[in-house]
C-alpha positions in Angstrom: -31.0 20.4 -19.6 -29.2 17.6 -21.5 -30.0 17.6 -25.2 -30.5 14.3 -27.1 -27.5 15.2 -29.4 -25.1 15.9 -26.5 -23.3 12.9 -25.1 -21.3 13.1 -21.9 -18.8 10.3 -21.9 -17.9 10.7 -18.2 -14.7 8.7 -18.2 -11.4 9.3 -16.4 -9.5 8.3 -19.5 -11.3 9.0 -22.8 -10.4 7.6 -26.2 -12.0 8.4 -29.5 -11.7 6.0 -32.4 -12.9 6.2 -36.0 -16.0 4.2 -35.2 -16.9 6.8 -32.5 -16.7 9.5 -35.2 -18.9 7.5 -37.5 -21.4 7.1 -34.7 -21.2 10.9 -34.0 -21.9 11.7 -37.7 -24.9 9.3 -37.5 -26.2 11.2 -34.5 -25.8 14.5 -36.3 -27.7 13.0 -39.2 -30.6 12.2 -36.9 -30.5 15.5 -35.1 -33.0 18.2 -36.0 -30.1 20.7 -35.5 -27.8 18.7 -37.8 -25.1 18.4 -35.2 -24.0 16.2 -32.3 -21.2 16.3 -29.7 -19.2 14.1 -27.4 -18.4 16.0 -24.2 -15.1 14.9 -22.5 -15.8 17.0 -19.4 -18.0 15.5 -16.6 -20.7 18.1 -16.5 -21.6 21.8 -17.3 -19.8 22.9 -14.1 -16.3 21.8 -15.1 -13.8 24.7 -15.6 -12.6 23.3 -18.9 -14.9 22.0 -21.6 -13.5 19.7 -24.3 -15.8 18.4 -27.1 -15.7 16.5 -30.3 -18.5 18.0 -32.5 -19.9 16.7 -35.8 -21.8 19.2 -38.0 -23.8 18.2 -41.0 -23.9 20.5 -44.0 -26.9 22.9 -43.5 -26.5 23.1 -39.7 -27.1 26.8 -38.7 -25.1 28.1 -35.8 -26.6 31.6 -35.2 -24.0 34.4 -34.8 -23.2 34.7 -31.1 -20.5 35.8 -28.7 -19.3 34.7 -25.3 -18.2 37.1 -22.6 -15.2 36.0 -20.7 -14.8 32.8 -22.8 -11.9 31.6 -24.9 -12.5 28.9 -27.5 -10.4 27.0 -29.9 -11.2 24.6 -32.8 -9.0 21.9 -34.3 -10.4 20.4 -37.5 -10.4 16.6 -37.6 -12.5 16.0 -40.8 -14.2 18.2 -43.4 -14.3 21.9 -44.1 -16.0 24.9 -42.5 -16.0 28.7 -42.4 -15.7 30.7 -39.3 -17.1 34.2 -39.9 -16.6 37.2 -37.6 -18.9 40.2 -37.6 -18.9 43.8 -36.3 -21.7 45.0 -34.0 -24.0 45.8 -37.0 -23.7 42.3 -38.5 -21.2 43.1 -41.2 -18.7 40.3 -41.8 -15.2 41.5 -40.8 -13.1 38.3 -41.2 -13.4 34.8 -42.6 -11.3 31.7 -41.8 -11.6 28.6 -44.0 -10.7 25.6 -42.0 -9.8 22.1 -43.1 -7.7 19.2 -41.7 -3.9 19.6 -41.2 -2.9 17.9 -44.5 -5.1 20.3 -46.6 -2.7 23.2 -46.3 -5.6 25.4 -45.0 -6.0 26.7 -41.5 -6.6 23.7 -39.2 -6.6 25.4 -35.8 -8.0 28.7 -34.6 -8.3 30.3 -31.1 -10.6 33.2 -30.2 -9.5 35.1 -27.1 -11.9 38.1 -27.3 -15.6 38.6 -27.1 -16.5 38.8 -30.8 -19.5 38.0 -32.9 -18.9 34.8 -34.8 -20.5 31.8 -36.4 -19.5 28.6 -38.2 -20.8 27.3 -41.5 -20.1 23.7 -42.5 -19.1 23.6 -46.2 -18.5 19.9 -46.6 -21.2 17.2 -46.0 -19.8 16.6 -42.5 -17.3 18.5 -40.4 -15.8 17.1 -37.2 -13.9 19.4 -34.9 -12.3 19.3 -31.5 -13.4 22.4 -29.4 -12.0 23.6 -26.1 -13.5 26.4 -24.1 -13.5 27.4 -20.5 -16.5 26.5 -18.3 -18.7 26.5 -16.6 -21.5 26.4 -19.1 -24.4 28.6 -18.0 -27.6 28.4 -20.1 -28.5 31.8 -21.4 -25.0 33.2 -21.0 -24.2 33.1 -24.8 -25.4 36.3 -26.4 -27.1 35.8 -29.8 -27.1 38.7 -32.3 -30.3 40.6 -32.9 -29.4 41.2 -36.5 -29.5 37.4 -37.4 -32.5 35.2 -37.7 -33.5 32.6 -35.2 -32.9 29.0 -36.4 -36.7 28.3 -36.4 -37.2 30.6 -39.5 -35.7 28.5 -42.3 -36.4 31.1 -45.1 -34.7 33.9 -43.2 -31.8 31.6 -42.4 -31.3 30.7 -46.1 -31.4 34.4 -47.1 -29.0 35.4 -44.2 -26.5 32.7 -45.1 -26.5 33.6 -48.8 -25.9 37.3 -47.9 -23.1 36.4 -45.4 -21.4 34.1 -47.8 -21.5 36.6 -50.7 -20.6 39.8 -48.9 -17.2 41.3 -49.4 -14.9 41.9 -46.5 -13.1 45.2 -46.6 
């Protein structure tokens, strides 16, 4: 199923310009999930998936993990947190990410099956993500200890807890 906030560009040579990023942010603004993406790969079956993703502040990406997947993020604009968890939902590691010239982490790569989530902390975040395909609906495992995105009160409480918990 193709979602209305996922755009497959389908070109042999793909270029992204500042206006394209502005259009992507506008699409994220209109999206009920507060995010939108350009897919550089042709379809879900490609062995490498490369995306430019815009998140609006308040977008909730439920903690999840991917078996036999590798992912990497490179921040283009804005700031976000990547939070990792143990199997009980306790935060174990945080990475604050910002563009290269900020002096913060601007690139990360996850090579193991680990619970994680991203939290946009600026009004918009744009990142370049690469992961291996194919994409199979239902293959991503969502945590049982985090709320579903449909319950906004539980999401607000969960995010507050995660952001304020100390990591040992």
